[in-house]
C-alpha positions in Angstrom: 30.4 -5.2 -14.4 27.1 -4.9 -12.4 24.6 -7.7 -13.2 21.2 -6.3 -14.3 18.3 -6.8 -12.0 15.0 -8.5 -12.9 11.5 -6.9 -13.6 9.0 -8.9 -11.6 5.3 -8.8 -12.6 3.5 -9.2 -9.3 -0.3 -9.9 -9.2 -2.3 -8.5 -6.3 -5.7 -9.4 -4.9 -9.0 -8.6 -6.6 -10.5 -6.5 -3.8 -10.5 -7.6 -0.2 -9.7 -11.3 -0.8 -7.3 -12.8 1.7 -3.8 -12.8 0.3 -3.1 -16.5 1.2 -6.2 -17.6 -0.8 -5.0 -16.3 -4.2 -1.3 -15.3 -3.9 1.5 -18.0 -3.7 3.9 -17.7 -0.8 6.8 -17.2 -3.3 5.3 -13.8 -4.2 5.3 -12.7 -0.6 8.9 -13.8 -0.2 9.9 -11.8 -3.3 8.3 -8.5 -2.1 10.7 -8.6 0.8 13.6 -8.6 -1.6 12.4 -5.7 -3.7 12.9 -2.0 -2.8 11.6 -0.4 -6.0 8.1 -0.7 -7.5 6.4 0.6 -10.6 2.7 0.9 -9.7 -0.6 2.1 -11.2 -1.6 3.7 -7.9 0.7 4.3 -4.9 -2.0 4.2 -2.3 -3.3 0.8 -3.6 0.2 -0.6 -3.8 1.1 0.4 -0.3 -2.1 -1.1 1.0 -1.5 -4.4 -0.8 2.1 -4.7 0.4 1.0 -4.2 4.0 -1.8 -6.8 3.6 0.8 -9.2 2.1 2.8 -8.8 5.3 5.9 -7.0 3.9 8.6 -6.8 6.6 10.4 -3.7 5.3 9.1 -0.3 6.3 6.9 1.0 3.5 8.5 4.4 3.8 11.9 2.9 2.8 10.5 1.7 -0.6 10.7 3.7 -3.8 7.5 3.9 -5.9 7.2 5.1 -9.5 3.6 5.7 -10.7 2.6 4.5 -14.1 -0.9 5.4 -15.3 -2.6 7.5 -18.0 -0.9 10.7 -16.6 2.6 9.3 -17.0 4.7 10.7 -19.8 6.6 8.2 -22.0 9.8 10.1 -21.3 9.6 9.1 -17.7 9.7 5.3 -18.3 13.5 4.9 -18.7 13.8 6.4 -15.2 11.7 3.6 -13.8 14.1 1.0 -15.1 17.3 2.8 -14.1 17.5 0.8 -10.8 17.6 -2.5 -12.8 20.9 -1.3 -14.5 22.2 -0.7 -11.0 21.6 -4.3 -10.0 18.3 -3.9 -8.3 15.1 -5.9 -8.9 12.0 -4.0 -9.6 8.4 -5.1 -9.0 5.3 -4.0 -11.1 2.0 -3.9 -9.4 -1.4 -3.3 -10.9 -4.4 -1.7 -9.2 -6.0 -5.1 -9.1 -5.1 -8.5 -10.5 -2.3 -9.1 -12.9 0.0 -6.2 -14.1 0.4 -5.8 -17.8 -3.0 -7.4 -18.6 -5.5 -4.7 -19.4 -3.2 -2.5 -17.4 -0.6 0.3 -18.1 2.1 -1.9 -16.8 2.5 -3.3 -20.3 4.3 -0.1 -21.3 7.2 -0.7 -18.9 7.4 -4.3 -19.9 7.6 -3.3 -23.6 10.5 -1.0 -22.8 12.2 -3.7 -20.6 12.0 -6.2 -23.5 13.6 -3.7 -25.8 16.4 -3.2 -23.4 16.9 -6.9 -22.9 15.9 -6.9 -19.3 14.7 -10.2 -17.9 10.9 -10.1 -17.2 9.4 -12.7 -14.8 5.6 -13.0 -14.5 4.4 -14.4 -11.2 1.3 -16.4 -10.6 -1.9 -14.7 -9.3 -5.5 -13.9 -9.9 -6.7 -12.7 -13.4 -10.3 -11.8 -13.5 -10.3 -12.2 -17.2 -9.1 -15.8 -17.1 -11.1 -16.8 -14.0 -14.3 -15.5 -15.6 -13.6 -17.4 -18.8 -12.9 -20.6 -16.8 -16.2 -20.4 -15.1 -18.3 -19.3 -18.1 -18.5 -22.6 -20.0 -17.7 -20.6 -23.2 -15.0 -21.3 -25.8 -11.6 -21.2 -24.1 -9.7 -22.1 -27.3 -10.6 -18.8 -29.0 -11.5 -15.7 -27.1 -11.0 -11.9 -27.2 -10.8 -9.3 -24.5 -12.3 -6.1 -25.7 -11.6 -3.8 -22.7 -14.2 -1.1 -22.0 -17.3 -0.4 -24.0 -18.0 3.1 -25.4 -19.6 5.5 -23.0 -22.2 6.8 -25.5 -25.3 4.5 -25.5 -25.6 4.5 -29.3 -22.0 3.6 -29.7 -22.2 1.0 -26.9 -25.2 -0.6 -28.5 -23.4 -0.8 -31.8 -20.4 -2.4 -30.1 -22.5 -5.0 -28.3 -24.1 -6.0 -31.6 -20.7 -6.3 -33.2 -19.4 -8.5 -30.3 -22.5 -10.7 -30.5 -21.9 -11.2 -34.3 -18.3 -12.0 -33.7 -19.1 -14.5 -31.0 -21.4 -16.3 -33.4 -19.5 -16.1 -36.7 -16.1 -16.8 -35.3 -17.2 -19.1 -32.5 -15.1 -16.8 -30.3 -15.8 -15.8 -26.7 -16.1 -12.0 -26.4 -15.1 -10.5 -23.0 -15.5 -6.9 -22.0 -15.8 -4.7 -18.9 -17.4 -1.5 -17.8 -16.9 1.0 -15.0 -19.0 -0.3 -12.0 -21.5 2.5 -12.1 -22.5 1.7 -15.7 -22.9 -2.1 -15.3 -26.7 -1.9 -15.0 -26.8 0.1 -18.3 -24.7 -2.5 -20.1 -27.0 -5.4 -19.1 -30.0 -3.4 -20.1 -28.5 -2.7 -23.5 -27.6 -6.3 -24.0 -31.1 -7.5 -23.1 -32.7 -5.0 -25.5 -30.4 -5.5 -28.5 -29.2 -9.1 -28.5 -31.0 -12.2 -29.7 -32.9 -14.1 -27.0 -30.8 -17.2 -27.6 -27.5 -15.5 -27.2 -25.6 -16.7 -24.1 -24.3 -14.1 -21.7 -22.1 -14.8 -18.7 -21.8 -12.2 -15.9 -19.0 -12.6 -13.4 -19.1 -10.3 -10.4 -16.7 -9.9 -7.4 -14.4 -12.6 -8.6 -12.5 -14.4 -5.7 -14.5 -12.4 -3.1 -17.0 -13.9 -0.7 -19.8 -12.2 -2.7 -18.6 -13.7 -6.0 -21.4 -14.5 -8.5 -20.8 -16.1 -11.9 -23.8 -17.0 -14.0 -24.2 -18.0 -17.6 -27.7 -17.7 -19.0 -29.4 -16.9 -22.3 -30.5 -13.3 -22.9 -34.1 -14.4 -22.5 -33.3 -15.9 -19.1 -31.5 -12.7 -18.0 -34.7 -10.8 -18.6 -36.2 -12.4 -15.5 -33.0 -12.7 -13.4 -32.3 -10.1 -10.8 -28.7 -9.3 -9.9 -27.3 -6.2 -8.3 -24.3 -5.0 -10.4 -24.2 -1.5 -9.0 -20.7 -0.4 -8.1 -19.3 -4.0 -8.2 -16.4 -5.1 -10.4 -17.9 -7.1 -13.2 -16.8 -8.9 -16.4 -19.3 -9.7 -19.2 -18.8 -12.5 -21.7 -20.8 -13.3 -24.8 -20.4 -16.8 -26.2 
């Protein structure tokens, strides 16, 4: 009887950070033992594996792409190598797979099929931002992306501010980089002046900036958020 392989959740760097600064050596050893990967973006995955110093030729690896275009019926195929005794790695486009990431879908199926899932250590922008914010780390909620429509976005921001105050719960959310400036403008216009807002930009990069200020203080603070990966926290 063939022993089932393992599904490894392998974090990648957040941008152009040097691998040895944020990724344990064990992770790099494991990628040289894995021939099959489930990835959000093949191009990103190949780039990371090369940067991590993989010894195997990239062209000899098998990649299954898991993103919003993937059909649910395809997922069992991604796990087939595990039942043939091979280990499979899951890679996100940035940070930890399965966290605010479509990789969670393949993990759910693996759990249903009693496949061993092993999460590896690596950078999570959500946790790193929370750690540096000074906000409540006992109770927090990640809310994903805000609505695109400004009216809906404003309504959501007010809801998050209310939840942060009433529940004493840190509220985290993100936005596509080109809308970051609109988000901070909406927060400044619609939140109480005493509400605290943390903005974490370019986490783990040399250009990293993490500041916690009141909304009133943010009114006179200049920070360039255009096209930069950013996490907002209200506490």
